[in-house]
N, C-alpha and C positions, 0 to 999 in steps of 0.2 A: 497494497502490500502483500494484502493473502496471498494472493496468486502467486507471489517468491515463494510464501513461505511452502507453497505445495511443490515444489521444485527442489530442497532442500535434501540431501544425501542424510541416509542413515544414522552417521556419526555425527552429522551437524546438528539434524534434531535432538539426538541422545544431550550433545553438551548444552543446548540450549533448556532443554528439559532438566538438565539436572540446574542449571541457574536457575529457573524459574523454581525449582522446587525447593532453593535456598530461601528465595526470598519470601516465600508463601508459606509462612513458618506456621499459619493453622492448617496447611492442608485441606484448603476448602475449595482450591480449582482457582482461586482468584486470587489476586493482589489488591488490596486497598491502599487508601492514602498513608495508613500509617507503618504497613510493612514496607510500601514503596520509600516512605521518610527514610524508616531504620537502615531499610538495605544498600540505600544512597549514603548516610551519614558514615554507614562503615566502610564505604570505598571513598572518603572523603569530603563529600559533595553533601552541604545543607542546605537546604533550599528552603522558606517560608511556605508553610500550609496551604496558602494561596497559590503559589506556583505549581504545587506537588498538585491541588485538584485540577488545575490547567493544564498540564502537562498528561493525568488521566483522563482528563476531557477529549484531549484531542487524539487520544493513542484509542481510545473504546468506540467500538462501531454501533454501540446500543445508547449510549450516553450516559450508561450508569457510572457509579462513581468507584467501580473497581473493574482491573483489568483481567481478561480471562487469557486462559495460554496461547490459542491462537493469535489473538491480538499482541500479548508479550511477544511471541516468535515473530509475527510481522513488523513491530516497534523496534524490534532490536535488531535487525539486518542493517547492514552496510552496504546500501546499493551500489557504491564504486568496487568495494573490494568481494561481494555477494554475486555482481552481475558479468559473468564470464559471455563473451560473443555468444554460445549456445543457447545460456538462459536468457540472454536478451531476444533471441533469434524465437526463442521457445516462446517464448511471452508476448512478441508482436504475433505470434499465430495465433497467439488465445485470443488477439482480440481483432486478426485478420479473417473473423469469421467464413467469410466467402471467397477466401484464399486468391483474393483480385489482385497481393502485393503490396495493398496500401490500408489503411486504418483509416476508416470513414466514421460521421456522425452518426451514421445507422449503424454503423460495426458497436461502436462506447456503446449505445442504446440496447443494444441485444446483448452485452455482456452484462451492463447497468441491471438489465432484467433479469438476467439469469442469474447474477448474484444474490437479489433480493430473496428475504426469507421472513417469512413464505413470502411466494409469487403473487399474490391478492395484496400483500402492501403495495404502497404507491412509493414509499421511498425507499432509495439502496441504503447496504449498512454504512455509508458516509453521509446518510441523511440526503442525498441529491435526488431526485424523482428523474423520469423519464423524461419530464419538463425543460430539466436543465441542461440537458444535452448539448441543443447549439451551445448556449455560453460556457461551459465545459471543454467544450472542442475549438472553439475558437479562443479560448486561453491558451490553450496545447500546438495550436497551429495559427503562428502569426504571419502565415502567405496567404494569399487570395485564392487559394486552391481549397479544395472541399474534401483533399484526403492527406492522410502524413503518409510518407514513405517511410520504411525503416532507418534510413540514415538520418530522418528528423526525430523517430521515436528512439532511437540509440542514444541522440543526441539531448534528448529530453530529459532520459532514466538518467543516464549521465553526468547531465548538467554540462556538456559542451556546447555553449552559446556560438564556436564557430564553426558551426556547420551550415552549408548551402541551404537556400530556402526550397522548400517541397517545389514550390511554383518553376524553381528551375531546372527540375530534374523530370518531367515531362517529354 
């Protein structure tokens, strides 16, 4: 989702920044469990502390018990509303690093490696290492083909399960 955040317009970023600043009451640049719980309660949602902690753990890239600004932006994006056809194509091209018209396991590995910070760290921001790529790729690619077409990628991103399989598109 961090790749999505990079595609936001200036006004979309400004709106999300304002929301983040409302939640970040101590102006630390991070939202902790108390701040998130308070913001949710103001919205009429009351969750047990355990659920708040689990929510933060799912959103954070670092495993910390706080959400930073970029994690907040990525977590608040509604993929179906946000993802226009042009944005989906732009994101697909981010993964199609060799510009072959398909995403391969090697492409995903290259993107995961590129997103690592610092590059010498073996795990990606989401806790996946390059060694996990075959299983991650297999989870995304339900065909026997070793590549994902744009059509399949789009279906994955918008949750459309009625798209034909990649192995039909060769």
